[in-house]
N, C-alpha and C positions, 0 to 999 in steps of 0.2 A: 474385524466386526466393529466398532464402540460396543462400549458396552452403557448400556441400555442411561444409567449414572452420568455417564460421558455424551452421550447428546443432548441430554439435556437439557445441562451445562453451554455444550452450542448451544444449541435454539437458543437460553436466559442473551448465555453474551452479542448470537446472529440479533436480538432486538440493540443493540445499541448501535447499529447504521438508521433506527427510526430517529430517533433525535436531529440529525443533519441530510436532510434529504434535501437534494437542489428542489423541488418545486415547493417545500414546508420553508427554508429561506430566504427564496426571493417571488411567493407571493402577496405578502400581509398589505392589504389597501397602504395603511397606518406609513408604508414607507414612501411609498410611489413618489411622496415629496421631497421626497431623498434623507427625508427621517431618522431615526434611530433608536423605536425606545422598546426596549421586553414587555412581553404579556406576561404580566405577575399573578394568571390566572395554576394557583398551585395543581387542576387538573387538565392534564393537555392526555386522556386515555382517546377525544373525540379525538384530535389530532390522529395521534399516535394511528388508531385504528383507520381512522382515513390515508394517510403515507402507506399503509400498509395494504389498502385491494389494489393503491395507485403503485405498484410494488415494479422496478421497469429490470425484474430478470429472470429469469425459474433459474434453480439450481433439477443439475438431471445426474439423477443415480446412474448405472450401466445399466439396470431391468429397464429405467429409462431413453436408454441412451437406443437403444436394440430394441423396446416398440416403435420409439420412431420410427427407426430405418429399415420394422418390418413395415409398417403402415405405408412408407411413403412406396416402395418396391409394390408393396399389393397397389401402391396408387397406379403407377406407373406402369403396370403390369397388364391392367383390368383398358387401363388408355386407350394406349400403344399395339393389344392383343401379341401380346409376347409375351414370352415364357420368365416367370419368374430372374432365375439366373442369369438371363440375360436385360433383362429391369437391374438390377446391380449393377452389370457392370456396366450400363449407361450411368447411373446417376455416382455411382464410384468415378465416370469420364469428367461428372458437368458438375462434382462437386459437393451430391446431393443436392442438387437445387430439379428441384420440378420441374423451375418452369423452365427456365434453360432447357430440361432437360424436353420438355413438351414443346418448344416455340421451334428449337435447333430441325426436330424431329417430323417439324411439319411444315416447315420448309423445306425440306430436304433430305427425305428421306434416305435415298439412296447414296448421299454425299456422305452423312450421319455412320449406315453403318460400313462404310471404305473407312472412314474414322479414325472406330473402336473396334472392328476387324469378328462383325454380327454380321452370317452370313442370311440371308434370307432365307435360303435352305440349303437342311445337311448336305452336304457330299454324301453318297454313295459307298458301297462300301465297291470301288472298284474291278476285287480281280473270288467277287463273291465266292467261286467253286476249287479255288486253292487248296490241296490241304495246307499248306505252312507258306506266312507269308515273312520275306524280311526283313530287318528292324534298318530304320532310317540312320543310325545312329551307329549300334556297335555293328551291324550291317550280320550277327547270326540269326536261321531260321525260324522263326517259331508258330505253330497253331493258333488258329484264331481268334482261343480265346485269351492266350498272352498278350493279344496286344492291342492294341487305343488308340483309337483320336479325337481329335479334338474336330467342330464342325466343317472343316475346313477335307480331312477326308486323309489325313498323311498318317500313315501307319508306323505306329514304334511300342517297344518290348513297352509292360507294365517295369521294368526293374529299373532299363530309361528313365521311361515317364514319372516315378520316383525320385531317381535318383537330383533327375532333369529341377522336380519339384518345390525339392529337399534342396538343391545345393539358392535357389531364386527366395524361399523363406527364408532364410538362413543370413540371407544379403540383405534384407530390412523390409519392408512398406511396398518396393517399388515388384512382387508379387501382384501387386493388387490388381496389377496392369500386364499380367501375365500373359505371350504367346504365341502360340506353337511351333515345336523350334528347327519348324524350316529356317533356314535363314530366306530365305524370302516370303513365306508367306504370317499374316495381320490377323491370323485368326486368332477368337478374345481365348483365355482359358475361363473356364469358369471357374463357380465354385464348388458345382457336382467335379468334374474331373478328382478337385482338393482331397472333395470327402471319396474317393474311389481310393485311390492312388496313394495318400494324405501318411503317413504314420501320423498314430495320433500325437504326440505331442508338435510336429509338425502342424498340424490343421485347428492346435491347441494356440500357435505364435500367430498363426494365417486370422480365427475366428479375435483375434486381440487388432491385428491390424487392418482390420474390416472396419470394425469397433470403433476407435480411437482414429477412425483416417474422416468418419462424421465432423467428428470436433473437429478436427488439425487441418482438414476442407474445406470447409461451414466459418464464413468471415463471422461471423453473428452471434459463431460458436468460439467458448475455450476452454479449455478445462481452468483447473483452481494450480496457482499457482503450489499453494504449501507441501512442502516435504512430504509425499504418501500420499498426498490427500488422493481418492479417485472419484470426486467429482467436479461434472462440465458445468459450465454456463451456457444459456443460451438468454444472451442483451437485446435488447428492442436500443436499437438505432435510434440518437436524440432524440433520446425522454430525457435530459437532464445529469442530473449527476451522476460521472460512472463509477463511485461507491458501492462493492459490492462487500454481499460480506455472505462465508460460505455456510454449507451445516455444521465441514469442519470447524467453523468460528474462527472462521481465518480472516480479515476485510482487505478486500486489495480493490487496485484500481483496475479498472479494463481497459483503460485507454495502453498506455504501462504498463501492467501488471506489478506494478513496486504493490509493495505495503499501501492499505488507502491514507492517502494524502491529501484529504482537502480538510482548507480549500486554496493549499499550494498549489499551484499548472504545475504539468508535471515537465514542464522543461526544466527550471529551477530546483525540481526534488532527480531529476538526473547529473545537473549542475553540478548541488553537492556528493551524492551518492556518489558522483565521480573524484570533485576534492575529498573525501573522508578515503577515500582507498588511491588516491594517486600520490603520487611517486614526488608533484610541488610543494605539497607538506616539504617536505622531508631534506629540500634543497633549499625553503623555506629557512629553515634550525636552523641549518646547515648558514647561512647566507646573516642566521642574527647574528650566532651564536660562535663563530670560526675568523681565522683570519688567514691567508695564506701567505702561504712561504714566501720568504721573497725572493728562493732561489730557485726550489722546485714550483713553486704555484701549489702543492698537495693543501687541503685547508686545514688550521687545526684547534684546536681545542683550547684554550690553556685551564687547568685541571688546577694547577698552584698560584702562593698564594703573588710573587717575585713578579718582577715585567723578565725575565733572563729565562728564552724560550731556545731549547734549541729541540727542532728537527728532528721526526725518527730516519732510523740507516736506511736509506746510503745517503745521503743527504747526508745529516749532521749540523747544518747553520745553527751559527747562537744571532741570534739575533732578541731586539729591543719589541715587547709586545707593542706597544705604543705609537713608535713612531717606526716603525720594523726597519727602525735600521741595523748595522752591524754592532754586533755588541761588544768587538774590540771598539769601536768609536767613545762607549760608555764608560764616563770617568768622573773626576770632579765637574770641568767645566759643560758639562752636560747634566749637570743638579744631582748626579750621585747616580746609585746604580739601580736603587729604588723612583727615584725622581727623574721622570725626561721631560726637557723641556722644550725639546727640539721638537715635540712635538706640538704643542700650545704653539712655539714661533713658525712651527708652517702650517697651523693653522689658522693662525688671521693673516699669514699670506694664501687663505687660497689653496694650498700642495694635497688634503683630503679636505675637498668640499666635496668632489661628486662618487666615492668611493665608502663616506660618512652620510651623507645620505643615502647611498644603496641601499645601505646594514640597517640607518636609521630605518629604511619604508618598510624592508623587510622584519625584523623585528614588529612592527607597527603591527602590520599585516598579519601578521600569526598571534600575537596577541587577543587583536583583536575577532580570526578565526577560534581561536582557542578559547577567547569568552562563548560566544555563540554553540562551541562543537559540544564543552560542558553540561549545557543548559538542555540544550539538544537531547544529549544520550542520557542525562536524568531522569530527563522525565520519560525515558525510552524505558529504563529499570523500574518507575514508577510508575509505569504503567504496566508491564511482568510480574511484578510485584504485590500494584491491585486483582489483576485478574487470579494470578493464585489466590489472594482472598478473598475474592470473591467464593472460585469456586472452594474455598475452605469451608464460606459463612454453609453452599447450600449443601451441599454434602452433612457435616456436620452441627454448626455453631447456632443454623438457625431451627433446629430441629431443639437444638437443647437451650436453646433462649425463648424458646412455645410453652417447653416446662416448668424452665422457671419463673416464669412472667404471667402462668395461666392464662395464657392468648392462643388460638388456633396461628399455623404457618401464615392459612392465606390470612391475616389480615397483620404479615412479617413482612410484603410484599415489597413498603417502602424502603428497610434495608437493601432490597436487590434492587431496588428499582437511581437507590443512591448508588453503587458501588458501580452499573451501568454505565452509568453518571462520569465517575472516577474517571472510567476506562479508557471510554470515550474521549472525555475532555483533555488530558492526558495524552494523546493520540492530539488530539486538534493541538492544543498544546505546543508541545515539540515543532512539530510541524512552522510553527510561529515563530521560532528560529531559526528557520532553513531561509522563513519570506526576509527577516530583520536583515541579515549576513550581505543579505541584497538586496537590500532599499537603497538605494542610493543616497549617500551621508550623508551630498550639499542639499533633497532636496527638504528640508528642515521641516519645516510645514510636518508634514506627510513622514516622517519616521517620531513627531510629536504626539502627530495623534494616534496613528500603529502602538505606538509603548506606551500611551496613556491604557488605551483598551487593551493591550497582556494584558501590564499591572493589575489593570482592576482585574480581565476575567483568572488573572497566575492568584490574586488574593484569595478568590473566590471561592476559589479552588480547593486554593487552603486549606480556608476552615469548616469545608463543606468535607473534606480529607481526614482531620481530626476529627471531626464530628462525629463520623464514622470506621474510625478507626480508632479512635480512642474514647475516645467520653463512652462508647457503646460497647466496649470491657466489662466500664463499672457495673452492668445492666446483668451484659454474662457471665461476672465472678458474684453478684448477689446472691444469696442464699436462699429470696425465696419474691415475691411479684416486691415490685416496686414500688411507689405511692405517684413518684414523676414520672414514672415512666410514658404516658400517655401524652406528657409539655415534650420529651426525649420524642416520640414522633412525631410531634408537630413540631416543633427546632431541627428533627432532618427533613423531614418533606420538604421542612417551607426551603433551607438552606438550596436543597434538591433541584427548588425550583428557583431558584433567584440565580443560582449556579449556570443551567441549562440555559438563558435568558442572557446573561455576561457573554454566554459562549453564541450561544445565537448572531449576537450581536456583532464582537467580531470575529468572525464564517465572515454575514453580510458586506461588514466592508475593508473585507480583503477581494472576497470576489467581487467588487464592485470598482478593485483596484484604491478603497481611500481616495474612491475620487468624488469623496462629499466633504475632502478635508478641508475647502475657504470658507466652508457655510459654518467649519463647528472651529474657523481657527483658533476660538477664543479654548477649546480643548488643551489645553498646552498644560507642561506639569505647576504649574504654576493657578494660571487660572479656572482653565475648568476643575480642577480639585476642591477649590472656590466656593463656584458656583455651582458641581455640582456637587455639592454636600460633603465629596471624599476627604481624605489626608493625602494626595499622589499617590507612586503606584502601591505601596503597600497597603492605604489605608481603608477605610471602613468605609468605601463607597457607597453612594444610593446608586440603588441599578435604573430611573430613566436614565438616559440618554439622548431626549429633547433637546431642539435647540432656539425654539422659539423661542420669546422670554420673557413667555407669562411662568412658563415657568421652572428660567435656570435666573428674572435675574434678581430675586429672593429668596439669599437661603432659608428665612426662619419662617419659611411658611412651611416649612417640611417638618418631620419628629421622625427622629431614627430610631428604632426598635427594638431593644436588647436582646433578642433573641436570635431573632437572620438579619439584622442590622439595615433592617430594605428603609425608605425617605418618604414617609407616610404623605397622605395635604396633612394640613395644620385640623381641622376640618375633622378630622376620621380619629373616632375618637378607638378602633382596635387594625391590628394589622391587618393592609392586606391583605401580606402571605397570609404570616402566621395565625391570624389570630389573633392573636396576645392582645389581653387589652392597655390603651395609656400606665 
């Protein structure tokens, strides 16, 4: 079981999902015309609370699952007027769907009983006066009290029943559909017989199989994929976002069970994960950095400076790295041992065009993949570090900061909010690099629009991360209350809001497939940076991406706040985000 502190951390991290709900990202009336505009209200508590009420899934603990099972068994037992054991057998057969049980039962009760193995009336003892009965498995004779039977009346001794049940349970979850040992009999063996005849260890295993069947056989429920997590998720299908935040603090996608990857679709994630683990990248490296031996065709990597290459045994062929010709043919006529001019001549004649083109393509492909993978992996490690810093902040540093700045911890929530935002933004930014890798290079306008949005979001995130990570240290190390702590509060809260808006803009654009790129044609590296008051990918851009001419036509109609970098309207005397005076 998790400690109280661990659960507290998990619940805090869970709230990260509120920043990017499917409904929140797509329901704004301002976006009906395809424009992208940030909402710069610093107080988003109303939206967050509204989303929390609309959460499209429920986290189930083991107790919750057992309670649901008992409720459904009771319901079926009451409606159909059958025993709870029979109701449990029916529900397992129909994948714990009460509606399916009712539909099939009332349509053809006799057929259901025959299929499932439920007899309408139990068969009575065929030999009630016999002192001993013969077991149908071991053929030994036993008194009545040492014989057992299912509803079918086939008698077997307790020892054989116990062995039969134990073997079935240890074979796996198939024991939940156990039938009578008689080969010609289809009578179901219920949990009542398991409880009487199985060992304590086997009863525990059977109970676990029964519990897990409720989740694994139900299309609306899944186990959390995090290692060691015992929570399950009941999901409302067709409700927008697939992102789920488990109580164990792990965020995953309901559709593909990979880690949460919104706004990138599951297909792109699957391709990216496969590419990261596939042997194709090894082959790309071989093609880009090696050449085949002219004799044995094995790939060779050049690890020394000279062009004289000797293949490894048993081949031992000596050749020129440049022209792949035999080294014995090289000399003064070919320009010397270290400058083969045959290669240049042959290249001009077209002899090596196909080989070199293939190698160059492999090298470019590898360099492009490396570019995106390095940034994907770096943001992943930064997210893990931010999670660690968040937990450290909650466990130790908030109390320390509260003492030094003489402020209650309830007034320091803005710091936790900032770190939660950083964690979520790192996750989104990480997956945008997978999106960028698969974005067609020939679609230049879409790529420029994507890189602009990604760059603005990344720039805002770096400012927020630096403020929360480095500037906060000044107040943690202070000997007493700082006069400018309230200014720091305003700045960090403002950066959190601005960064959230940047990423909402990025997420929304990617989910729409950058479909509005034509209306944002000016949002290129050169054009949009000037029009929007920014400085390109790493610059301090303004928050609004409204494409209307009234907002973008005159960059002098805005002034940039020195505290949060938000571009305010010219008439404003106070920053609309951090409320600092001009």
